[in-house]
Backbone and ligand atoms as CSV (ligand in chain L), in Angstrom:
chain,resi,resn,atom,element,x,y,z
A,1,MET,N,N,-84.028,59.965,34.660
A,1,MET,CA,C,-84.981,59.284,33.757
A,1,MET,C,C,-84.447,59.232,32.334
A,2,VAL,N,N,-84.898,58.280,31.606
A,2,VAL,CA,C,-84.522,58.128,30.204
A,2,VAL,C,C,-85.641,58.708,29.366
A,3,ASN,N,N,-85.278,59.582,28.418
A,3,ASN,CA,C,-86.346,60.166,27.595
A,3,ASN,C,C,-86.829,59.181,26.527
A,4,PRO,N,N,-87.976,59.458,25.922
A,4,PRO,CA,C,-88.596,58.498,24.983
A,4,PRO,C,C,-87.680,58.096,23.833
A,5,LEU,N,N,-86.894,59.043,23.328
A,5,LEU,CA,C,-86.007,58.700,22.211
A,5,LEU,C,C,-84.976,57.675,22.665
A,6,GLN,N,N,-84.355,57.952,23.818
A,6,GLN,CA,C,-83.365,57.012,24.354
A,6,GLN,C,C,-84.006,55.652,24.615
A,7,ARG,N,N,-85.227,55.710,25.098
A,7,ARG,CA,C,-85.934,54.474,25.414
A,7,ARG,C,C,-86.096,53.606,24.161
A,8,ASN,N,N,-86.493,54.276,23.051
A,8,ASN,CA,C,-86.671,53.529,21.814
A,8,ASN,C,C,-85.359,52.951,21.321
A,9,LEU,N,N,-84.300,53.747,21.442
A,9,LEU,CA,C,-82.989,53.253,21.025
A,9,LEU,C,C,-82.610,52.032,21.850
A,10,LEU,N,N,-82.829,52.140,23.146
A,10,LEU,CA,C,-82.494,51.026,24.034
A,10,LEU,C,C,-83.316,49.798,23.692
A,11,ARG,N,N,-84.587,50.053,23.429
A,11,ARG,CA,C,-85.484,48.938,23.133
A,11,ARG,C,C,-85.017,48.206,21.869
A,12,THR,N,N,-84.693,49.013,20.848
A,12,THR,CA,C,-84.220,48.413,19.607
A,12,THR,C,C,-82.967,47.599,19.846
A,13,ARG,N,N,-82.069,48.209,20.613
A,13,ARG,CA,C,-80.796,47.544,20.842
A,13,ARG,C,C,-81.002,46.261,21.652
A,14,ILE,N,N,-81.835,46.358,22.652
A,14,ILE,CA,C,-82.097,45.188,23.492
A,14,ILE,C,C,-82.723,44.075,22.661
A,15,THR,N,N,-83.664,44.441,21.802
A,15,THR,CA,C,-84.320,43.426,20.980
A,15,THR,C,C,-83.302,42.695,20.133
A,16,LYS,N,N,-82.419,43.463,19.513
A,16,LYS,CA,C,-81.385,42.835,18.676
A,16,LYS,C,C,-80.511,41.911,19.509
A,17,LEU,N,N,-80.099,42.419,20.655
A,17,LEU,CA,C,-79.205,41.630,21.508
A,17,LEU,C,C,-79.909,40.386,22.026
A,18,THR,N,N,-81.184,40.526,22.318
A,18,THR,CA,C,-81.934,39.369,22.786
A,18,THR,C,C,-81.932,38.288,21.725
A,19,LYS,N,N,-82.116,38.709,20.486
A,19,LYS,CA,C,-82.121,37.738,19.395
A,19,LYS,C,C,-80.778,37.032,19.296
A,20,LEU,N,N,-79.729,37.737,19.577
A,20,LEU,CA,C,-78.399,37.130,19.512
A,20,LEU,C,C,-78.073,36.338,20.771
A,21,LYS,N,N,-78.950,36.401,21.747
A,21,LYS,CA,C,-78.750,35.720,23.010
A,21,LYS,C,C,-77.432,36.096,23.681
A,22,SER,N,N,-77.056,37.354,23.531
A,22,SER,CA,C,-75.791,37.758,24.122
A,22,SER,C,C,-75.998,38.805,25.201
A,23,VAL,N,N,-77.215,38.909,25.640
A,23,VAL,CA,C,-77.526,39.962,26.595
A,23,VAL,C,C,-76.777,39.767,27.910
A,24,SER,N,N,-76.623,38.530,28.320
A,24,SER,CA,C,-75.970,38.292,29.606
A,24,SER,C,C,-74.565,38.875,29.663
A,25,LYS,N,N,-73.945,38.981,28.496
A,25,LYS,CA,C,-72.584,39.499,28.467
A,25,LYS,C,C,-72.519,40.990,28.796
A,26,ILE,N,N,-73.657,41.665,28.572
A,26,ILE,CA,C,-73.621,43.099,28.817
A,26,ILE,C,C,-74.563,43.458,29.952
A,27,ARG,N,N,-74.728,42.560,30.864
A,27,ARG,CA,C,-75.706,42.720,31.945
A,27,ARG,C,C,-75.451,43.972,32.764
A,28,ASP,N,N,-74.224,44.134,33.188
A,28,ASP,CA,C,-73.945,45.366,33.916
A,28,ASP,C,C,-73.856,46.488,32.911
A,29,GLY,N,N,-73.849,47.731,33.376
A,29,GLY,CA,C,-73.857,48.829,32.433
A,29,GLY,C,C,-75.262,49.155,32.035
A,30,PHE,N,N,-75.485,49.313,30.744
A,30,PHE,CA,C,-76.762,49.884,30.336
A,30,PHE,C,C,-77.924,48.938,30.554
A,31,PHE,N,N,-77.665,47.649,30.597
A,31,PHE,CA,C,-78.778,46.746,30.830
A,31,PHE,C,C,-79.383,46.972,32.203
A,32,PHE,N,N,-78.555,47.298,33.133
A,32,PHE,CA,C,-79.036,47.601,34.474
A,32,PHE,C,C,-80.058,48.736,34.422
A,33,ILE,N,N,-79.721,49.758,33.659
A,33,ILE,CA,C,-80.632,50.893,33.486
A,33,ILE,C,C,-81.941,50.410,32.879
A,34,PHE,N,N,-81.834,49.592,31.880
A,34,PHE,CA,C,-83.008,49.046,31.208
A,34,PHE,C,C,-83.931,48.356,32.211
A,35,GLU,N,N,-83.367,47.538,33.032
A,35,GLU,CA,C,-84.183,46.807,33.999
A,35,GLU,C,C,-84.872,47.749,34.983
A,36,GLN,N,N,-84.195,48.817,35.289
A,36,GLN,CA,C,-84.768,49.765,36.225
A,36,GLN,C,C,-85.951,50.519,35.636
A,37,ASN,N,N,-85.924,50.795,34.350
A,37,ASN,CA,C,-86.886,51.717,33.772
A,37,ASN,C,C,-87.952,51.097,32.883
A,38,PHE,N,N,-87.740,49.927,32.383
A,38,PHE,CA,C,-88.697,49.343,31.448
A,38,PHE,C,C,-89.043,47.920,31.857
A,39,THR,N,N,-90.124,47.474,31.298
A,39,THR,CA,C,-90.358,46.039,31.322
A,39,THR,C,C,-90.321,45.562,29.880
A,40,MET,N,N,-89.799,44.419,29.688
A,40,MET,CA,C,-89.651,43.877,28.344
A,40,MET,C,C,-90.875,43.033,28.039
A,41,GLU,N,N,-91.313,43.119,26.801
A,41,GLU,CA,C,-92.464,42.321,26.430
A,41,GLU,C,C,-92.012,41.100,25.631
A,42,ASN,N,N,-92.475,39.964,26.053
A,42,ASN,CA,C,-92.138,38.705,25.385
A,42,ASN,C,C,-93.386,37.872,25.289
A,43,ILE,N,N,-93.297,36.772,24.601
A,43,ILE,CA,C,-94.459,35.881,24.462
A,43,ILE,C,C,-94.087,34.487,24.942
A,44,CYS,N,N,-94.971,33.878,25.721
A,44,CYS,CA,C,-94.734,32.522,26.212
A,44,CYS,C,C,-94.607,31.566,25.026
A,45,LEU,N,N,-93.543,30.780,25.010
A,45,LEU,CA,C,-93.299,29.861,23.899
A,45,LEU,C,C,-94.367,28.778,23.821
A,46,GLU,N,N,-95.026,28.511,24.946
A,46,GLU,CA,C,-96.030,27.447,24.957
A,46,GLU,C,C,-97.414,27.958,24.570
A,47,CYS,N,N,-97.896,28.975,25.273
A,47,CYS,CA,C,-99.293,29.372,25.080
A,47,CYS,C,C,-99.448,30.726,24.399
A,48,GLY,N,N,-98.372,31.450,24.192
A,48,GLY,CA,C,-98.461,32.715,23.483
A,48,GLY,C,C,-98.887,33.903,24.319
A,49,THR,N,N,-99.081,33.680,25.619
A,49,THR,CA,C,-99.451,34.777,26.506
A,49,THR,C,C,-98.317,35.795,26.591
A,50,ARG,N,N,-98.703,37.073,26.678
A,50,ARG,CA,C,-97.676,38.108,26.818
A,50,ARG,C,C,-97.006,37.995,28.174
A,51,LEU,N,N,-95.704,38.143,28.154
A,51,LEU,CA,C,-94.937,38.045,29.400
A,51,LEU,C,C,-94.340,39.399,29.723
A,52,TYR,N,N,-94.373,39.757,30.958
A,52,TYR,CA,C,-93.746,41.007,31.382
A,52,TYR,C,C,-92.687,40.666,32.416
A,53,GLY,N,N,-91.678,41.509,32.473
A,53,GLY,CA,C,-90.665,41.277,33.483
A,53,GLY,C,C,-89.330,41.014,32.842
A,54,ARG,N,N,-88.656,40.031,33.330
A,54,ARG,CA,C,-87.293,39.776,32.847
A,54,ARG,C,C,-87.275,39.535,31.341
A,55,PHE,N,N,-86.284,40.123,30.695
A,55,PHE,CA,C,-86.222,40.060,29.234
A,55,PHE,C,C,-86.041,38.640,28.734
A,56,ASP,N,N,-85.451,37.771,29.586
A,56,ASP,CA,C,-85.139,36.418,29.107
A,56,ASP,C,C,-86.193,35.401,29.526
A,57,LYS,N,N,-87.292,35.907,30.051
A,57,LYS,CA,C,-88.368,35.000,30.445
A,57,LYS,C,C,-88.992,34.380,29.198
A,58,LYS,N,N,-89.194,33.069,29.198
A,58,LYS,CA,C,-89.719,32.410,28.004
A,58,LYS,C,C,-91.092,31.792,28.215
A,59,PHE,N,N,-91.459,31.573,29.480
A,59,PHE,CA,C,-92.736,30.905,29.767
A,59,PHE,C,C,-93.468,31.645,30.876
A,60,CYS,N,N,-94.812,31.504,30.906
A,60,CYS,CA,C,-95.537,32.164,31.985
A,60,CYS,C,C,-95.326,31.458,33.313
A,61,ASN,N,N,-95.205,30.132,33.272
A,61,ASN,CA,C,-95.046,29.420,34.537
A,61,ASN,C,C,-94.383,28.060,34.290
A,62,ASP,N,N,-94.225,27.319,35.371
A,62,ASP,CA,C,-93.556,26.022,35.265
A,62,ASP,C,C,-94.357,25.046,34.410
A,63,GLN,N,N,-95.690,25.171,34.490
A,63,GLN,CA,C,-96.513,24.240,33.716
A,63,GLN,C,C,-96.295,24.433,32.212
A,64,CYS,N,N,-96.280,25.711,31.795
A,64,CYS,CA,C,-96.021,25.979,30.380
A,64,CYS,C,C,-94.629,25.501,29.992
A,65,ARG,N,N,-93.662,25.719,30.864
A,65,ARG,CA,C,-92.299,25.263,30.594
A,65,ARG,C,C,-92.284,23.737,30.432
A,66,ASN,N,N,-92.946,23.040,31.356
A,66,ASN,CA,C,-92.973,21.575,31.303
A,66,ASN,C,C,-93.686,21.065,30.059
A,67,ASN,N,N,-94.845,21.664,29.754
A,67,ASN,CA,C,-95.599,21.245,28.568
A,67,ASN,C,C,-94.746,21.393,27.314
A,68,TYR,N,N,-94.073,22.551,27.226
A,68,TYR,CA,C,-93.257,22.823,26.051
A,68,TYR,C,C,-92.122,21.794,25.934
A,69,ASN,N,N,-91.427,21.588,27.045
A,69,ASN,CA,C,-90.296,20.655,27.022
A,69,ASN,C,C,-90.743,19.219,26.756
A,70,ASN,N,N,-91.881,18.839,27.340
A,70,ASN,CA,C,-92.395,17.486,27.092
A,70,ASN,C,C,-92.705,17.261,25.621
A,71,LYS,N,N,-93.312,18.291,24.995
A,71,LYS,CA,C,-93.630,18.167,23.567
A,71,LYS,C,C,-92.365,17.983,22.748
A,72,GLN,N,N,-91.354,18.783,23.076
A,72,GLN,CA,C,-90.084,18.671,22.355
A,72,GLN,C,C,-89.526,17.259,22.494
A,73,ASN,N,N,-89.537,16.748,23.732
A,73,ASN,CA,C,-88.993,15.417,23.977
A,73,ASN,C,C,-89.819,14.350,23.283
A,74,ARG,N,N,-91.146,14.540,23.295
A,74,ARG,CA,C,-92.016,13.527,22.697
A,74,ARG,C,C,-91.727,13.400,21.199
A,75,ASP,N,N,-91.594,14.526,20.522
A,75,ASP,CA,C,-91.298,14.488,19.091
A,75,ASP,C,C,-90.004,13.756,18.826
A,76,GLU,N,N,-89.004,14.087,19.602
A,76,GLU,CA,C,-87.700,13.476,19.402
A,76,GLU,C,C,-87.785,11.984,19.672
A,77,THR,N,N,-88.450,11.628,20.748
A,77,THR,CA,C,-88.557,10.229,21.104
A,77,THR,C,C,-89.317,9.469,20.027
A,78,GLY,N,N,-90.360,10.082,19.478
A,78,GLY,CA,C,-91.125,9.437,18.426
A,78,GLY,C,C,-90.262,9.093,17.230
A,79,PHE,N,N,-89.422,10.031,16.823
A,79,PHE,CA,C,-88.551,9.798,15.682
A,79,PHE,C,C,-87.536,8.713,15.992
A,80,VAL,N,N,-86.921,8.811,17.148
A,80,VAL,CA,C,-85.910,7.817,17.538
A,80,VAL,C,C,-86.540,6.427,17.613
A,81,LYS,N,N,-87.737,6.373,18.171
A,81,LYS,CA,C,-88.428,5.081,18.267
A,81,LYS,C,C,-88.674,4.480,16.896
A,82,ALA,N,N,-89.115,5.321,15.957
A,82,ALA,CA,C,-89.418,4.828,14.611
A,82,ALA,C,C,-88.167,4.277,13.941
A,83,VAL,N,N,-87.052,5.001,14.095
A,83,VAL,CA,C,-85.801,4.537,13.484
A,83,VAL,C,C,-85.350,3.228,14.127
A,84,ASN,N,N,-85.442,3.160,15.445
A,84,ASN,CA,C,-85.043,1.932,16.139
A,84,ASN,C,C,-85.894,0.747,15.700
A,85,ARG,N,N,-87.194,1.005,15.546
A,85,ARG,CA,C,-88.093,-0.069,15.097
A,85,ARG,C,C,-87.661,-0.588,13.728
A,86,THR,N,N,-87.358,0.346,12.821
A,86,THR,CA,C,-86.940,-0.040,11.477
A,86,THR,C,C,-85.636,-0.830,11.504
A,87,LEU,N,N,-84.699,-0.382,12.326
A,87,LEU,CA,C,-83.414,-1.082,12.418
A,87,LEU,C,C,-83.587,-2.501,12.953
A,88,ARG,N,N,-84.439,-2.633,13.971
A,88,ARG,CA,C,-84.672,-3.974,14.539
A,88,ARG,C,C,-85.373,-4.872,13.532
A,89,LYS,N,N,-86.297,-4.288,12.774
A,89,LYS,CA,C,-86.988,-5.076,11.746
A,89,LYS,C,C,-85.994,-5.530,10.680
A,90,ASN,N,N,-85.134,-4.621,10.225
A,90,ASN,CA,C,-84.110,-4.983,9.241
A,90,ASN,C,C,-83.244,-6.125,9.771
A,91,ARG,N,N,-82.846,-6.025,11.022
A,91,ARG,CA,C,-82.006,-7.066,11.617
A,91,ARG,C,C,-82.745,-8.407,11.639
A,92,ARG,N,N,-84.022,-8.352,12.018
A,92,ARG,CA,C,-84.820,-9.577,12.090
A,92,ARG,C,C,-84.894,-10.240,10.707
A,93,ILE,N,N,-85.067,-9.437,9.665
A,93,ILE,CA,C,-85.162,-9.968,8.303
A,93,ILE,C,C,-83.832,-10.595,7.878
A,94,LEU,N,N,-82.744,-9.887,8.157
A,94,LEU,CA,C,-81.422,-10.419,7.785
A,94,LEU,C,C,-81.133,-11.712,8.539
A,95,LYS,N,N,-81.516,-11.738,9.804
A,95,LYS,CA,C,-81.280,-12.931,10.623
A,95,LYS,C,C,-82.086,-14.116,10.082
A,96,GLU,N,N,-83.330,-13.832,9.742
A,96,GLU,CA,C,-84.213,-14.886,9.228
A,96,GLU,C,C,-83.659,-15.477,7.926
A,97,LEU,N,N,-83.115,-14.608,7.069
A,97,LEU,CA,C,-82.603,-15.074,5.769
A,97,LEU,C,C,-81.173,-15.618,5.868
A,98,ASN,N,N,-80.585,-15.475,7.023
A,98,ASN,CA,C,-79.176,-15.860,7.185
A,98,ASN,C,C,-78.984,-16.649,8.484
A,99,PRO,N,N,-79.626,-17.813,8.587
A,99,PRO,CA,C,-79.581,-18.547,9.859
A,99,PRO,C,C,-78.215,-19.168,10.156
A,100,ASN,N,N,-77.393,-19.346,9.122
A,100,ASN,CA,C,-76.113,-20.029,9.340
A,100,ASN,C,C,-74.911,-19.089,9.312
A,101,GLY,N,N,-75.170,-17.801,9.233
A,101,GLY,CA,C,-74.059,-16.854,9.262
A,101,GLY,C,C,-73.509,-16.500,7.894
A,102,LYS,N,N,-74.025,-17.165,6.860
A,102,LYS,CA,C,-73.567,-16.856,5.502
A,102,LYS,C,C,-74.651,-17.284,4.531
A,103,ALA,N,N,-74.996,-16.418,3.571
A,103,ALA,CA,C,-76.054,-16.777,2.631
A,103,ALA,C,C,-75.980,-15.901,1.390
A,104,LYS,N,N,-76.608,-16.382,0.337
A,104,LYS,CA,C,-76.743,-15.574,-0.878
A,104,LYS,C,C,-78.216,-15.551,-1.238
A,105,ILE,N,N,-78.749,-14.370,-1.378
A,105,ILE,CA,C,-80.194,-14.247,-1.608
A,105,ILE,C,C,-80.475,-13.265,-2.739
A,106,LYS,N,N,-81.729,-13.245,-3.160
A,106,LYS,CA,C,-82.151,-12.272,-4.170
A,106,LYS,C,C,-82.751,-11.054,-3.476
A,107,ARG,N,N,-82.672,-9.930,-4.135
A,107,ARG,CA,C,-83.171,-8.696,-3.546
A,107,ARG,C,C,-84.655,-8.789,-3.177
A,108,LYS,N,N,-85.412,-9.482,-3.999
A,108,LYS,CA,C,-86.857,-9.513,-3.749
A,108,LYS,C,C,-87.186,-10.193,-2.416
A,109,GLN,N,N,-86.277,-11.032,-1.920
A,109,GLN,CA,C,-86.507,-11.651,-0.608
A,109,GLN,C,C,-86.451,-10.606,0.504
A,110,LEU,N,N,-85.628,-9.598,0.301
A,110,LEU,CA,C,-85.580,-8.485,1.261
A,110,LEU,C,C,-86.791,-7.569,1.062
A,111,ASP,N,N,-87.045,-7.237,-0.185
A,111,ASP,CA,C,-88.156,-6.320,-0.491
A,111,ASP,C,C,-89.489,-6.871,0.003
A,112,SER,N,N,-89.730,-8.153,-0.270
A,112,SER,CA,C,-91.041,-8.721,0.076
A,112,SER,C,C,-91.269,-8.743,1.587
A,113,ARG,N,N,-90.189,-8.716,2.359
A,113,ARG,CA,C,-90.331,-8.695,3.828
A,113,ARG,C,C,-90.360,-7.264,4.390
A,114,GLY,N,N,-90.232,-6.299,3.514
A,114,GLY,CA,C,-90.286,-4.910,3.965
A,114,GLY,C,C,-88.957,-4.372,4.472
A,115,PHE,N,N,-87.868,-4.927,3.953
A,115,PHE,CA,C,-86.555,-4.423,4.355
A,115,PHE,C,C,-86.410,-2.975,3.895
A,116,ASP,N,N,-85.894,-2.112,4.783
A,116,ASP,CA,C,-85.730,-0.693,4.468
A,116,ASP,C,C,-84.245,-0.367,4.311
A,117,PHE,N,N,-83.822,-0.174,3.064
A,117,PHE,CA,C,-82.403,0.039,2.771
A,117,PHE,C,C,-81.862,1.379,3.272
A,118,LYS,N,N,-82.771,2.272,3.669
A,118,LYS,CA,C,-82.299,3.585,4.135
A,118,LYS,C,C,-81.608,3.497,5.497
A,119,TYR,N,N,-81.918,2.457,6.251
A,119,TYR,CA,C,-81.426,2.422,7.630
A,119,TYR,C,C,-80.470,1.267,7.876
A,120,PHE,N,N,-79.328,1.606,8.430
A,120,PHE,CA,C,-78.338,0.609,8.848
A,120,PHE,C,C,-77.530,1.219,9.984
A,121,THR,N,N,-76.850,0.389,10.724
A,121,THR,CA,C,-76.132,0.913,11.896
A,121,THR,C,C,-74.671,1.243,11.590
A,122,ASN,N,N,-74.079,0.509,10.662
A,122,ASN,CA,C,-72.684,0.792,10.322
A,122,ASN,C,C,-72.341,0.190,8.973
A,123,VAL,N,N,-71.252,0.669,8.405
A,123,VAL,CA,C,-70.790,0.136,7.126
A,123,VAL,C,C,-69.359,-0.367,7.288
A,124,TYR,N,N,-69.021,-1.339,6.486
A,124,TYR,CA,C,-67.651,-1.863,6.492
A,124,TYR,C,C,-67.153,-1.885,5.061
A,125,LYS,N,N,-66.046,-1.205,4.827
A,125,LYS,CA,C,-65.492,-1.132,3.477
A,125,LYS,C,C,-64.221,-1.963,3.417
A,126,THR,N,N,-64.172,-2.875,2.469
A,126,THR,CA,C,-62.973,-3.717,2.329
A,126,THR,C,C,-61.896,-2.969,1.552
A,127,LYS,N,N,-60.714,-3.532,1.565
A,127,LYS,CA,C,-59.604,-2.923,0.816
A,127,LYS,C,C,-59.926,-2.826,-0.674
A,128,GLU,N,N,-60.731,-3.786,-1.140
A,128,GLU,CA,C,-61.091,-3.791,-2.571
A,128,GLU,C,C,-62.200,-2.794,-2.883
A,129,GLY,N,N,-62.701,-2.146,-1.853
A,129,GLY,CA,C,-63.731,-1.134,-2.079
A,129,GLY,C,C,-65.152,-1.646,-1.984
A,130,LYS,N,N,-65.316,-2.911,-1.591
A,130,LYS,CA,C,-66.671,-3.424,-1.377
A,130,LYS,C,C,-67.231,-2.853,-0.077
A,131,VAL,N,N,-68.524,-2.526,-0.110
A,131,VAL,CA,C,-69.132,-1.936,1.082
A,131,VAL,C,C,-70.221,-2.857,1.646
A,132,TYR,N,N,-69.998,-3.329,2.859
A,132,TYR,CA,C,-70.995,-4.111,3.582
A,132,TYR,C,C,-71.801,-3.165,4.461
A,133,TYR,N,N,-73.117,-3.372,4.450
A,133,TYR,CA,C,-73.995,-2.593,5.324
A,133,TYR,C,C,-74.485,-3.491,6.448
A,134,PHE,N,N,-74.433,-2.975,7.657
A,134,PHE,CA,C,-74.833,-3.776,8.810
A,134,PHE,C,C,-76.052,-3.189,9.522
A,135,CYS,N,N,-76.911,-4.076,9.972
A,135,CYS,CA,C,-77.930,-3.714,10.957
A,135,CYS,C,C,-77.560,-4.504,12.203
A,136,TYR,N,N,-76.878,-3.842,13.096
A,136,TYR,CA,C,-76.277,-4.517,14.252
A,136,TYR,C,C,-75.255,-5.529,13.744
A,137,GLU,N,N,-75.356,-6.799,14.144
A,137,GLU,CA,C,-74.314,-7.750,13.738
A,137,GLU,C,C,-74.579,-8.416,12.391
A,138,TYR,N,N,-75.774,-8.193,11.812
A,138,TYR,CA,C,-76.096,-8.803,10.523
A,138,TYR,C,C,-75.847,-7.819,9.388
A,139,GLY,N,N,-75.137,-8.312,8.359
A,139,GLY,CA,C,-74.774,-7.414,7.281
A,139,GLY,C,C,-75.109,-7.974,5.910
A,140,TYR,N,N,-75.066,-7.075,4.925
A,140,TYR,CA,C,-75.275,-7.524,3.548
A,140,TYR,C,C,-74.343,-6.778,2.608
A,141,LEU,N,N,-74.042,-7.454,1.520
A,141,LEU,CA,C,-73.214,-6.855,0.479
A,141,LEU,C,C,-73.975,-6.963,-0.838
A,142,PRO,N,N,-74.288,-5.830,-1.466
A,142,PRO,CA,C,-74.964,-5.905,-2.764
A,142,PRO,C,C,-74.034,-6.540,-3.809
A,143,LEU,N,N,-74.562,-7.539,-4.531
A,143,LEU,CA,C,-73.797,-8.181,-5.597
A,143,LEU,C,C,-74.425,-7.822,-6.943
A,144,ASP,N,N,-73.916,-8.426,-8.007
A,144,ASP,CA,C,-74.492,-8.155,-9.327
A,144,ASP,C,C,-75.868,-8.806,-9.461
A,145,ASN,N,N,-76.632,-8.316,-10.394
A,145,ASN,CA,C,-77.920,-8.922,-10.761
A,145,ASN,C,C,-78.892,-9.035,-9.583
A,146,SER,N,N,-78.904,-8.040,-8.734
A,146,SER,CA,C,-79.862,-7.997,-7.621
A,146,SER,C,C,-79.696,-9.133,-6.620
A,147,TYR,N,N,-78.497,-9.661,-6.541
A,147,TYR,CA,C,-78.209,-10.648,-5.492
A,147,TYR,C,C,-77.526,-9.949,-4.318
A,148,PHE,N,N,-77.641,-10.577,-3.168
A,148,PHE,CA,C,-76.985,-10.043,-1.980
A,148,PHE,C,C,-76.266,-11.161,-1.252
A,149,ALA,N,N,-75.063,-10.870,-0.771
A,149,ALA,CA,C,-74.367,-11.775,0.134
A,149,ALA,C,C,-74.700,-11.333,1.544
A,150,LEU,N,N,-75.122,-12.275,2.369
A,150,LEU,CA,C,-75.423,-11.959,3.773
A,150,LEU,C,C,-74.317,-12.497,4.661
A,151,VAL,N,N,-73.967,-11.713,5.644
A,151,VAL,CA,C,-72.887,-12.103,6.545
A,151,VAL,C,C,-73.292,-11.857,7.999
A,152,LEU,N,N,-72.493,-12.408,8.866
A,152,LEU,CA,C,-72.715,-12.200,10.305
A,152,LEU,C,C,-71.395,-11.822,10.943
A,153,ASN,N,N,-71.377,-10.722,11.607
A,153,ASN,CA,C,-70.168,-10.295,12.310
A,153,ASN,C,C,-70.280,-10.686,13.773
A,154,LYS,N,N,-69.584,-11.747,14.135
A,154,LYS,CA,C,-69.704,-12.257,15.501
A,154,LYS,C,C,-68.890,-11.436,16.497
A,155,GLU,N,N,-68.064,-10.543,15.972
A,155,GLU,CA,C,-67.199,-9.773,16.873
A,155,GLU,C,C,-67.874,-8.531,17.443
A,156,ILE,N,N,-69.001,-8.178,16.877
A,156,ILE,CA,C,-69.695,-6.973,17.379
A,156,ILE,C,C,-70.275,-7.275,18.758
L,1,ZN,ZN,ZN,-97.706,30.086,28.901
């Protein structure tokens, strides 16, 4: 048997190792003893219920695991969807203002349509150091006095 002092030392050590997620590396040896003599206390990541048993258990059951993972995915998907929506809107605006593949416009034409300058899919830098911003195949180049040159990259 392990006496209470040893138990506390083990518990402390296990807790630290659990945090480092390196417990699997030391599974044989003293961890084996730990499993034989103690149960580890953890909390379900989904519902907060106390968990007993394996030290690496994270959920009470499959339902909690699924709920947790679905929430994670939903958040991510929501963000990705929002960015994609903005990119498609930017492209639609550039396309509308540039029906012939080349145009010169004022900034307010972009602003009034709700163009979002934070989002673009790629940039193209010329040898002269000019930077074109693209939303898919439609691009723009900021010019002087709030003008923009619009371009179309047919090779994309
Ligand atoms: Zn749970």
